[in-house]
N, C-alpha and C positions, 0 to 999 in steps of 0.2 A: 504494500500500500504506500502510495506517495505521501510524503509529509508536506504540511503547509510551508515549511522552510526546507530547502534542499542544500546539499553540499555546495552546489554552484552558487546559490544565493550567498552563502557564507564566504566563498572565495571572492565573489564580487564585492562584498562588504569589506573584506580584508584589504583589497586593493584600493577601495574608496577611502578608507579611514587611516591607512598606514601613515600618511604624513602628519596625522594629528594625534596619534596615541603612542604610548610607550610599549615596546616589546618587553614585557615584564620577565624577571628572571625566575628560574626554577632552582630548587635546592634539594639535591638528592641526599637524603640522610642515611641511606643504607639499611641493610637488614637488621631488624630488631629495634629500630628507633621507636621510642615510646612504648616498648614492651612487646607487641605482637611480632612474630617472626616473619614479617613482611618487609619488603623494600619500600620505604616511604619517600615520596617525592612531593615537595611543596611547590605550588605555583603561587608566587607572591604578587597576586593582582592587587593587593593592598598598596603596592607602590605605583599604581596607575595614577594619571592625572586626577585630581579631585578626590583621591583617596579610595577609589573602588573601581570595579570593572565597568561601571555604568557609562562612562564616556564613549565606550565602543558603540552601544546602541544609540546613544544620543547623537553622536556624529553621523552614524549611518542614516538615521532618520532625516536629519537636517540636510545632509548632502544628497539624499535620494530625491529631494523635491526638484521638479523641473525648473522652478525659479526660486530664488532666495526669499524666504518669508520675511515679513517686516516684524512680526511679533510671534513668539511661541509661548505656550503655557504648559505647565505640568503639575501634577499632584505628586507629593513625595513625602516620605517620612524623613528624608534628608539626603541620602546618597544620590538618588535619581535627580532630585532638585539641584544638588551641587553639580552634577554632571551636565545637566541641561544648561544651567547657568554658565558653566565653564565653556561648553561647546558654543553656545550662542554668543558669548563674549568674543571668543576666538574668531567667529565668523561675522561679527558685526551686526548681530540680531538682538533686539530687545527681548527680555524674558520676564515672565511673571510666574512665580512658583507658589503653589498652594500647599501649606504644610499643616499637619495636625498638631494639637497642643503637646503631644508626647515627644515631639522632635527634640533632639539634644541641642544644647547651646552651641556645641562645636560644629554641628552640621549646619545650623542656621548661619553661623558666622561665615562658613565657606560659601554659602549661597550669596550672601550679601557682598562678600569680598569680590565675587565675580561680577557684581554690578546688577544683579537681578532684583526685582521687586519681590518681597516676601509678604504673603497674605496668609494669616492663620485661618484655616477653613473648617475648624471643628475639633472635636475631641480625639477622633481616631482617623486613620488613613482614609477609610471609606467616606468620611464626611468631607475631607479635603478633596477627594476625587469628585464628589458631587458638586462642590463649589467650583472646581476647575471646569467641569463640564458645562455648568451654567455660563461661566465667563466665555468659554470658547463659542458657545451658541450665540452669545450676544455680540462678541467682538470680531469673530472670524479668525481669531488667532489659530496657528497650527498647534494642535494638541500632540504632545510627545508622550505616548503611553509608556509607563514604566516597565511593562512586561508583556503585554498581549498584542503587539504589533509585529508584522512580518519583518519590518526593517529593524525593530528593536531586537527581536530574537536572533536575526541573522548577525547583527552587530555583536551581540553577546557570544554568539557561536564562534567568533574569531578567537576567543580565548582558547578554545579547543584546537582550532587549526594551528595556532602558534605553539601550543603545548605539544601537539603531535610531532612538531619538528624538533622539539627539545628533549623528549624523553620517550621511552617505550613503556607502555602501561597496560595492565590488565583490567584495572578498575579505577574509576575516579569518584570521589566523594565531593558533592557540590551542594552548598546551602541553597534552600529554596524558600522564597517568600511568595510572590505572585507566580514565580516559576519561569520567568523569561531566561535566566541564566541556565538553569537546568535543562530547559527545552532546547536552547541553542547548542549547548554542549552535547546533548543527546542526539540532536539532528546531525551534528558533524560525525559522531562516533557510532552511529547506529550499526549494530551487529558486529562491530570491531572491538570496542572497549565497553565493558560493563559500566553503566552510569547509575550511580545511587544518589538520589536526591535526599537531602537531610533537612528535616524541619524540627522546630521545637515541639515538644508534646502539647504545649498550650497554644500553638498556632500552626495548624496542620491542614492548610488549604488544599495542597496537592494530594496529600494522603486521602482526604475526604472525597475529593473529586474522583480519584481512581476507584475508591470503594463504591461510590454512588453511580459511577458511569457518566458523570457530568459535573461541571463546576457547581458547588453548593456553598452557601455561606457558613462560616464557622466562627465560634468565639475566638477572640485574640487576647491572650494573657501570657506574656513571656518577657523575660529579660531582654530578648532580642526583638521585641515588637516594633521598634522604630525602624528596623530594616527588613525583618522577616514577618511583618504583621499584616499581610493582605487578608482581607475578609474572605476572598474566594480566589481560586486559580482562574486564569484566563481560558477562554474557549480554545484558542490556538495552542496554548500551553498544554491543555488537557489532551488535545488531539495528537500532539507530538509525544507527550509523556506515556500515553497508553500503549504506544507502539515502540518507543525507544528507550524509556527509562526502565531499568531493571526492577527497582522497587524504591519505596521511600523508607528511610530509617528515621525514627523519632528519637529525639534526645531531650533529656531533662535540662532544666535551667542550670542546675548545679554542675552538670557535665559541660555546659557551654562556658560558664565562668571558670571552671577548672581548666578548660582548654586555653582560655585567655591567660590564665596564670602560668600554664606550662610554656606557652609561646614566649611570654616575657621572661620567666625565670631561666629557661634553658637556652633560648635563642635570641633574647632581647628584641623580640618582635612585638610591637604594640598594636593591638587590633581591637575593634569593637566586638560586641557579643555576636552579632550576625556573622562577622568575619571569622570567628572561631568555631562556629557551629559544626562545620564539616569535620574538623579535627576532633571535636567533642564526640562525634559518633565513633571514631576510631578508639579514642582513649577510654570511653565508657563501655565499650563492647556492644554498642548498638549496631555496629558493623564489625564482624569478626572475619578478618582475612585468612586465607589458607597460608600455610607455611610456604615462604618463597614468593608469594603473590606480590606483584608490583602495583602498589597502591598510590594513586595521585590524590592529594588533598588540596583543594582550592582555598587559599586564604584570600578572601574576597573584599575585605573592607577594613580600613585603618582609622576611620573617623570616630575616634573615641574621646570622650572628655577625660583628660588626664587625671583629674581628681577622682573621677569615678573608677578609672583603671587602678589608681593607687589603692583604693579601698578593696578592689578585687584581689590584687596581687599581694597585699600585705600579709 
């Protein structure tokens, strides 16, 4: 069955955005890293512009337009907004970003530093999305969806294309909120590398969609809610995930903060909760690799409030 996003879409996205994004490094930690007798390879997408993988999808969406838009809008818990603000600034486009009240001060600062207008759109991400949709309908601004657009998913999939050139892997663990990153990675590696999406137990939009056979609303309550807090997975995301994602691993909040602690104490890598979720699945046993398995872990976001991180790693 053909997927809504193809390998060719991802190749074209890669060529389109290459001048604007960083080729982020990988760190092969070797057999037995963090305990399991697997070879662990970290992809440090936390070192991307604006502190997460999100500029890939943002640039691909903006650069795919036949004419340069005058105004763009996005709803975001923080990372997507920072990415859209950054991409819009680089391309000379005005941006308005709608955020929920739970967004961290560190992420809001990034959005404002890039020159975008910030509008608080409600208590949760879904409220901000509704406010953004109303603004788009009234203004005609280009809406840059955080996870459920073909150009967004193809842009996020360039992470996997790049990683494919850097390491040989059997399995990759990828955090999922709305699921655009997991869908893009799975679309690239379909049937070649096992893709495991990782969600917090308290924010399981993709897991619920795969169980129900369609996207459904879920409650959101997690330490990683500001980045992995979508109320439901996207339609395109679900269509890709049901064909190309092996399964969803659910992780507890304490496993996520434990992974943040491990990344800082052992490797001096500072990441937000959502950025540590994939490693949390490996450390907690939510995903158990076979002996000798080559496991890739995507470290996807670094936009953490340093005072908050200090409390976690203390």
